C-alpha positions as a Markdown table, in Angstrom:
| # | Residue | x | y | z |
|---|---|---|---|---|
| 1 | Met | -10.4 | -11.6 | 15.3 |
| 2 | Thr | -8.9 | -13.4 | 12.3 |
| 3 | Glu | -11.2 | -16.3 | 12.8 |
| 4 | Leu | -14.1 | -14.0 | 11.8 |
| 5 | Tyr | -12.5 | -13.4 | 8.4 |
| 6 | Glu | -13.0 | -15.5 | 5.3 |
| 7 | His | -9.8 | -16.6 | 3.6 |
| 8 | Arg | -10.0 | -17.3 | -0.1 |
| 9 | Phe | -7.5 | -18.0 | -2.9 |
| 10 | Ile | -8.7 | -16.1 | -6.1 |
| 11 | Arg | -7.3 | -16.3 | -9.6 |
| 12 | Thr | -6.6 | -13.0 | -11.2 |
| 13 | Asn | -4.3 | -11.8 | -14.0 |
| 14 | Gly | -2.6 | -15.2 | -14.4 |
| 15 | Ile | -1.7 | -15.6 | -10.7 |
| 16 | Thr | -3.5 | -16.6 | -7.4 |
| 17 | Leu | -3.9 | -14.1 | -4.6 |
| 18 | His | -4.7 | -14.9 | -1.0 |
| 19 | Val | -7.6 | -12.6 | -0.1 |
| 20 | Val | -9.2 | -11.9 | 3.3 |
| 21 | Leu | -12.9 | -11.0 | 3.2 |
| 22 | Ala | -15.2 | -9.7 | 5.9 |
| 23 | Gly | -18.6 | -8.0 | 6.3 |
| 24 | Pro | -21.9 | -8.8 | 4.6 |
| 25 | Glu | -21.7 | -10.2 | 1.1 |
| 26 | Asp | -24.2 | -7.7 | -0.2 |
| 27 | Gly | -22.3 | -4.7 | 1.4 |
| 28 | Thr | -20.7 | -1.9 | -0.6 |
| 29 | Pro | -17.3 | -3.3 | -1.7 |
| 30 | Val | -14.1 | -1.8 | -0.2 |
| 31 | Ile | -10.6 | -2.9 | -1.2 |
| 32 | Leu | -7.7 | -2.2 | 1.1 |
| 33 | Leu | -4.2 | -2.5 | -0.4 |
| 34 | His | -1.1 | -2.9 | 1.8 |
| 35 | Gly | 2.4 | -1.9 | 1.1 |
| 36 | Phe | 6.0 | -3.0 | 1.9 |
| 37 | Pro | 6.8 | -5.0 | 3.9 |
| 38 | Glu | 3.3 | -5.8 | 5.2 |
| 39 | Phe | 0.5 | -8.0 | 3.9 |
| 40 | Trp | -3.2 | -8.1 | 4.5 |
| 41 | Tyr | -2.6 | -7.9 | 8.2 |
| 42 | Gly | -1.5 | -4.3 | 7.8 |
| 43 | Trp | -5.2 | -3.4 | 7.8 |
| 44 | His | -6.3 | -5.5 | 10.7 |
| 45 | Asn | -7.3 | -2.4 | 12.7 |
| 46 | Gln | -9.7 | -1.3 | 9.9 |
| 47 | Ile | -11.2 | -4.6 | 8.7 |
| 48 | Gly | -13.5 | -5.3 | 11.6 |
| 49 | Phe | -14.6 | -1.7 | 11.9 |
| 50 | Leu | -15.5 | -1.4 | 8.2 |
| 51 | Ala | -17.3 | -4.8 | 8.2 |
| 52 | Ala | -19.3 | -3.7 | 11.2 |
| 53 | Gln | -20.4 | -0.6 | 9.2 |
| 54 | Gly | -21.9 | -2.9 | 6.6 |
| 55 | Tyr | -19.1 | -2.8 | 4.0 |
| 56 | Arg | -17.9 | -5.9 | 2.2 |
| 57 | Val | -14.2 | -5.6 | 3.0 |
| 58 | Ile | -11.7 | -7.2 | 0.6 |
| 59 | Val | -8.0 | -7.3 | 1.6 |
| 60 | Pro | -5.5 | -9.2 | -0.7 |
| 61 | Asp | -2.0 | -10.2 | -0.1 |
| 62 | Gln | -0.6 | -8.5 | -3.1 |
| 63 | Arg | 1.5 | -10.5 | -5.5 |
| 64 | Gly | 4.9 | -11.5 | -3.9 |
| 65 | Tyr | 3.6 | -11.3 | -0.3 |
| 66 | Asn | 2.7 | -13.8 | 2.3 |
| 67 | Leu | 0.4 | -16.5 | 0.8 |
| 68 | Ser | -0.1 | -15.0 | -2.7 |
| 69 | Asp | 1.9 | -16.2 | -5.7 |
| 70 | Lys | 5.4 | -14.9 | -6.1 |
| 71 | Pro | 6.2 | -14.9 | -9.8 |
| 72 | Arg | 9.8 | -14.8 | -10.8 |
| 73 | Gly | 11.5 | -11.8 | -12.5 |
| 74 | Ile | 11.4 | -8.1 | -12.1 |
| 75 | Ala | 9.0 | -7.6 | -15.0 |
| 76 | Ala | 6.3 | -9.4 | -13.1 |
| 77 | Tyr | 6.1 | -6.5 | -10.8 |
| 78 | His | 5.5 | -3.7 | -13.3 |
| 79 | Ile | 2.8 | -1.3 | -12.1 |
| 80 | Asp | 0.5 | -2.4 | -14.9 |
| 81 | Glu | 0.6 | -6.0 | -13.7 |
| 82 | Leu | 0.0 | -4.9 | -10.2 |
| 83 | Ser | -3.0 | -2.9 | -11.3 |
| 84 | Lys | -4.4 | -5.7 | -13.4 |
| 85 | Asp | -4.2 | -7.9 | -10.3 |
| 86 | Ile | -6.7 | -5.6 | -8.6 |
| 87 | Thr | -9.1 | -5.1 | -11.5 |
| 88 | Gly | -9.0 | -8.8 | -12.1 |
| 89 | Leu | -9.8 | -9.4 | -8.5 |
| 90 | Met | -12.8 | -7.1 | -8.8 |
| 91 | Asp | -13.9 | -9.0 | -11.9 |
| 92 | Ala | -13.6 | -12.3 | -10.1 |
| 93 | Leu | -15.7 | -11.1 | -7.3 |
| 94 | Gly | -18.3 | -9.5 | -9.6 |
| 95 | Tyr | -17.7 | -5.8 | -8.8 |
| 96 | Glu | -17.8 | -3.1 | -11.5 |
| 97 | Asp | -16.4 | -0.5 | -9.1 |
| 98 | Val | -15.3 | -0.2 | -5.5 |
| 99 | Phe | -14.1 | 2.1 | -2.8 |
| 100 | Leu | -10.3 | 1.8 | -2.6 |
| 101 | Ala | -7.7 | 2.6 | 0.0 |
| 102 | Gly | -4.0 | 2.1 | -0.3 |
| 103 | His | -1.0 | 2.5 | 2.0 |
| 104 | Asp | 2.7 | 2.6 | 0.9 |
| 105 | Trp | 3.1 | 0.5 | -2.3 |
| 106 | Gly | -0.6 | -0.2 | -2.1 |
| 107 | Ala | -1.2 | 3.5 | -2.4 |
| 108 | Ala | 1.0 | 3.6 | -5.5 |
| 109 | Val | -1.2 | 0.9 | -7.1 |
| 110 | Ala | -4.3 | 2.8 | -6.0 |
| 111 | Trp | -3.0 | 6.0 | -7.5 |
| 112 | Trp | -2.3 | 4.2 | -10.8 |
| 113 | Leu | -5.8 | 2.7 | -10.9 |
| 114 | Ala | -7.3 | 6.2 | -10.3 |
| 115 | Ala | -5.2 | 7.6 | -13.1 |
| 116 | His | -5.6 | 4.8 | -15.6 |
| 117 | His | -8.8 | 2.9 | -14.7 |
| 118 | Pro | -11.1 | 5.6 | -13.1 |
| 119 | Ala | -14.3 | 3.8 | -14.0 |
| 120 | Arg | -13.4 | 1.1 | -11.6 |
| 121 | Leu | -13.3 | 3.3 | -8.5 |
| 122 | Arg | -16.0 | 5.2 | -6.6 |
| 123 | Lys | -13.7 | 7.0 | -4.2 |
| 124 | Leu | -10.0 | 6.8 | -3.3 |
| 125 | Val | -8.1 | 7.1 | 0.0 |
| 126 | Ile | -4.3 | 7.4 | 0.0 |
| 127 | Leu | -2.1 | 6.9 | 3.1 |
| 128 | Asn | 1.4 | 8.4 | 3.2 |
| 129 | Val | 2.5 | 8.0 | -0.4 |
| 130 | Pro | 2.7 | 10.7 | -3.1 |
| 131 | Tyr | 1.6 | 10.0 | -6.7 |
| 132 | Pro | 4.6 | 7.8 | -7.5 |
| 133 | Thr | 6.3 | 9.8 | -10.3 |
| 134 | Leu | 6.3 | 12.9 | -8.0 |
| 135 | Leu | 8.9 | 11.3 | -5.9 |
| 136 | Asn | 11.3 | 11.2 | -8.8 |
| 137 | Asp | 10.2 | 14.7 | -9.9 |
| 138 | Ser | 10.9 | 16.1 | -6.4 |
| 139 | Ile | 14.4 | 14.6 | -6.3 |
| 140 | Arg | 15.3 | 15.8 | -9.8 |
| 141 | Gln | 14.2 | 19.3 | -8.8 |
| 142 | Gly | 16.6 | 19.4 | -5.9 |
| 143 | Asn | 14.8 | 18.0 | -2.9 |
| 144 | Trp | 18.0 | 16.9 | -1.2 |
| 145 | Ala | 16.2 | 16.0 | 2.1 |
| 146 | Gln | 14.0 | 13.5 | 0.2 |
| 147 | Leu | 17.0 | 12.2 | -1.7 |
| 148 | Arg | 18.6 | 11.3 | 1.7 |
| 149 | Lys | 15.4 | 9.7 | 2.8 |
| 150 | Ser | 15.2 | 7.6 | -0.4 |
| 151 | Trp | 18.6 | 6.0 | -0.1 |
| 152 | Tyr | 17.1 | 2.6 | 0.3 |
| 153 | Ile | 15.2 | 2.8 | -3.0 |
| 154 | Phe | 18.5 | 3.1 | -4.8 |
| 155 | Thr | 20.0 | 0.3 | -2.8 |
| 156 | Phe | 17.0 | -1.9 | -3.6 |
| 157 | Gln | 17.9 | -1.7 | -7.3 |
| 158 | Leu | 21.0 | -3.9 | -6.8 |
| 159 | Pro | 20.9 | -7.7 | -7.1 |
| 160 | Trp | 21.0 | -10.0 | -4.0 |
| 161 | Leu | 22.5 | -7.3 | -1.7 |
| 162 | Pro | 19.0 | -5.9 | -0.6 |
| 163 | Glu | 17.8 | -9.4 | 0.3 |
| 164 | Arg | 20.9 | -9.9 | 2.5 |
| 165 | Phe | 20.3 | -6.4 | 4.1 |
| 166 | Phe | 16.7 | -7.2 | 4.8 |
| 167 | Arg | 17.5 | -10.6 | 6.4 |
| 168 | Lys | 20.3 | -9.1 | 8.5 |
| 169 | Met | 18.1 | -6.2 | 9.7 |
| 170 | Asn | 15.5 | -8.6 | 10.9 |
| 171 | Glu | 17.8 | -11.0 | 12.7 |
| 172 | Gly | 17.8 | -11.2 | 16.5 |
| 173 | Lys | 15.4 | -10.2 | 19.3 |
| 174 | Gly | 14.1 | -6.7 | 19.0 |
| 175 | Arg | 15.4 | -6.0 | 15.6 |
| 176 | Asn | 12.9 | -5.4 | 12.9 |
| 177 | Ile | 12.6 | -3.1 | 9.8 |
| 178 | Leu | 9.2 | -1.9 | 11.1 |
| 179 | Leu | 10.7 | -0.9 | 14.5 |
| 180 | Ala | 13.3 | 1.3 | 12.8 |
| 181 | Ser | 10.6 | 3.4 | 11.1 |
| 182 | Ser | 7.8 | 3.6 | 13.6 |
| 183 | Arg | 6.8 | 5.0 | 16.9 |
| 184 | Lys | 7.8 | 3.0 | 19.9 |
| 185 | Asp | 4.2 | 1.9 | 20.6 |
| 186 | Thr | 3.2 | 1.1 | 17.0 |
| 187 | Phe | 4.0 | -2.6 | 16.8 |
| 188 | Ser | 3.8 | -5.1 | 19.6 |
| 189 | Pro | 6.1 | -8.1 | 19.8 |
| 190 | Glu | 3.2 | -10.3 | 18.8 |
| 191 | Glu | 2.5 | -8.2 | 15.7 |
| 192 | Leu | 6.1 | -8.3 | 14.7 |
| 193 | Ala | 6.1 | -12.0 | 14.9 |
| 194 | Val | 3.1 | -12.2 | 12.5 |
| 195 | Tyr | 5.1 | -10.1 | 10.0 |
| 196 | Glu | 8.2 | -12.2 | 10.4 |
| 197 | Arg | 6.3 | -15.4 | 9.6 |
| 198 | Ala | 5.1 | -13.8 | 6.4 |
| 199 | Trp | 8.6 | -12.7 | 5.4 |
| 200 | Ala | 9.9 | -16.3 | 6.0 |
| 201 | Lys | 7.7 | -17.6 | 3.1 |
| 202 | Pro | 9.9 | -19.0 | 0.3 |
| 203 | Gly | 10.7 | -16.3 | -2.2 |
| 204 | Ala | 8.9 | -13.5 | -0.3 |
| 205 | Ile | 11.9 | -11.2 | 0.3 |
| 206 | Thr | 13.0 | -11.1 | -3.3 |
| 207 | Ala | 9.4 | -10.7 | -4.5 |
| 208 | Met | 8.8 | -7.8 | -2.2 |
| 209 | Ile | 12.0 | -6.1 | -3.2 |
| 210 | Asn | 11.2 | -6.7 | -6.9 |
| 211 | Trp | 8.4 | -4.1 | -6.5 |
| 212 | Tyr | 11.2 | -1.5 | -6.0 |
| 213 | Arg | 13.4 | -2.9 | -8.8 |
| 214 | Ala | 10.5 | -2.8 | -11.3 |
| 215 | Ala | 9.6 | 0.8 | -10.2 |
| 216 | Gly | 13.1 | 1.9 | -10.7 |
| 217 | Arg | 13.1 | 0.7 | -14.3 |
| 218 | Thr | 9.6 | 1.9 | -15.3 |
| 219 | Leu | 7.2 | 3.5 | -12.9 |
| 220 | Phe | 9.3 | 6.4 | -11.6 |
| 221 | Arg | 10.2 | 7.4 | -15.2 |
| 222 | Gln | 6.5 | 7.8 | -16.3 |
| 223 | Pro | 5.1 | 11.3 | -16.8 |
| 224 | Thr | 3.2 | 12.9 | -14.0 |
| 225 | Pro | -0.4 | 13.6 | -14.8 |
| 226 | Ala | -1.6 | 17.2 | -15.2 |
| 227 | Pro | -3.1 | 19.0 | -12.1 |
| 228 | Gly | -6.7 | 18.1 | -11.7 |
| 229 | Ser | -6.6 | 15.2 | -14.2 |
| 230 | Ile | -7.4 | 12.5 | -11.6 |
| 231 | Thr | -11.2 | 12.7 | -11.5 |
| 232 | Ile | -11.9 | 10.2 | -8.6 |
| 233 | Pro | -12.8 | 12.0 | -5.3 |
| 234 | Thr | -9.6 | 11.5 | -3.3 |
| 235 | Leu | -8.8 | 11.8 | 0.4 |
| 236 | Met | -5.1 | 11.8 | 1.4 |
| 237 | Leu | -4.1 | 11.0 | 5.0 |
| 238 | Trp | -0.5 | 11.8 | 5.9 |
| 239 | Gly | 1.5 | 11.1 | 9.1 |
| 240 | Glu | 4.1 | 13.9 | 9.4 |
| 241 | Gln | 6.7 | 11.8 | 11.2 |
| 242 | Asp | 7.3 | 9.6 | 8.1 |
| 243 | Val | 11.0 | 8.8 | 8.0 |
| 244 | Ala | 10.9 | 7.8 | 4.3 |
| 245 | Leu | 8.7 | 10.4 | 2.7 |
| 246 | Gly | 8.5 | 14.1 | 3.4 |
| 247 | Lys | 5.1 | 15.8 | 3.9 |
| 248 | Glu | 6.0 | 18.3 | 1.2 |
| 249 | Leu | 5.2 | 15.6 | -1.4 |
| 250 | Ala | 1.5 | 15.5 | -0.3 |
| 251 | Pro | 0.2 | 18.9 | -1.6 |
| 252 | Pro | 1.4 | 18.4 | -5.2 |
| 253 | Ser | -0.1 | 14.9 | -5.2 |
| 254 | Ile | -3.5 | 16.1 | -4.0 |
| 255 | Ala | -3.3 | 18.9 | -6.6 |
| 256 | Leu | -3.5 | 16.2 | -9.3 |
| 257 | Cys | -7.0 | 15.5 | -8.1 |
| 258 | Ala | -10.0 | 17.5 | -9.4 |
| 259 | Glu | -11.7 | 16.8 | -6.0 |
| 260 | Gly | -9.1 | 16.2 | -3.3 |
| 261 | Glu | -8.8 | 16.6 | 0.5 |
| 262 | Leu | -5.6 | 16.4 | 2.5 |
| 263 | Val | -5.4 | 15.7 | 6.2 |
| 264 | Tyr | -2.1 | 15.7 | 8.2 |
| 265 | Phe | -1.5 | 13.8 | 11.4 |
| 266 | Pro | 1.4 | 15.6 | 13.2 |
| 267 | Gln | 2.4 | 12.8 | 15.6 |
| 268 | Ala | 1.9 | 9.8 | 13.3 |
| 269 | Ser | 4.6 | 7.9 | 11.5 |
| 270 | His | 4.6 | 6.3 | 8.1 |
| 271 | Trp | 2.4 | 3.5 | 9.6 |
| 272 | Leu | -0.6 | 5.8 | 9.9 |
| 273 | Gln | -3.3 | 3.2 | 10.0 |
| 274 | His | -1.6 | 1.6 | 13.0 |
| 275 | Asp | -0.6 | 4.8 | 14.9 |
| 276 | Glu | -4.0 | 6.5 | 14.4 |
| 277 | Ala | -6.3 | 3.6 | 13.8 |
| 278 | Glu | -9.5 | 5.1 | 15.3 |
| 279 | Ala | -9.0 | 8.4 | 13.5 |
| 280 | Val | -8.3 | 6.7 | 10.2 |
| 281 | Asn | -11.4 | 4.6 | 10.6 |
| 282 | Arg | -13.5 | 7.7 | 11.2 |
| 283 | His | -12.1 | 9.3 | 8.1 |
| 284 | Leu | -12.8 | 6.2 | 6.0 |
| 285 | Gln | -16.3 | 6.0 | 7.2 |
| 286 | Arg | -16.9 | 9.8 | 6.7 |
| 287 | Phe | -15.5 | 9.9 | 3.2 |
| 288 | Trp | -17.1 | 6.7 | 1.9 |
| 289 | Gln | -20.7 | 7.6 | 3.1 |
């Protein structure tokens, strides 16, 4: 289906993002934000569906990923810069506000936009990520189970070693970071090969990991908003079999929203939009009507 998509390179916030677009140009704009270690392809089960419903679907490779620019240095991946990429993308495409969905790190950016740039969003959908500062809050309050799950975040703060770990984990037939955290049927060999080609782009691995390094220095230390202070109508979808993030992080996140809804998927992994593609599509369609 990728031949039905339009691929463009768009300047925003001093960098160039590779962006996939689909659906009628006059359709209601929807932006989908991927996370680590995916790229625009992480939403391939949703793009065609939403385009067929008449939405103008906009799916960037976020900075550091696949075909988008990969600026050097950890500071380039501060959450404010990541958010400006998206508001700048909206400006470049002529949109005052959009429907927004984010998964993993894309959800962290989406949360930040909702908290700090609410006028740019109509409605928000979050997949399997708490409001980012709540992760740190939970660990500091004694959530030892989450601390054990978050070991890799602390490891990713180190220089060069995380890059070596990532490469080593993805060497050899049948070995892949996505396989280690998903259901057996989530990713096909063909899909894994698509991701591996994206990771092989020069500078991609360091750029992807720099999102974590920047968060460890700044994002996770920011104050958590007050309950009900996020005014954008928000739908949170959460796969309960997430190996990295406990489902107990979801209720306090949705409590930050003045108008929030939380839906659990008992059998889904962290890769919810892959595991439950049809159900996720139905929820997006329902919520954005």
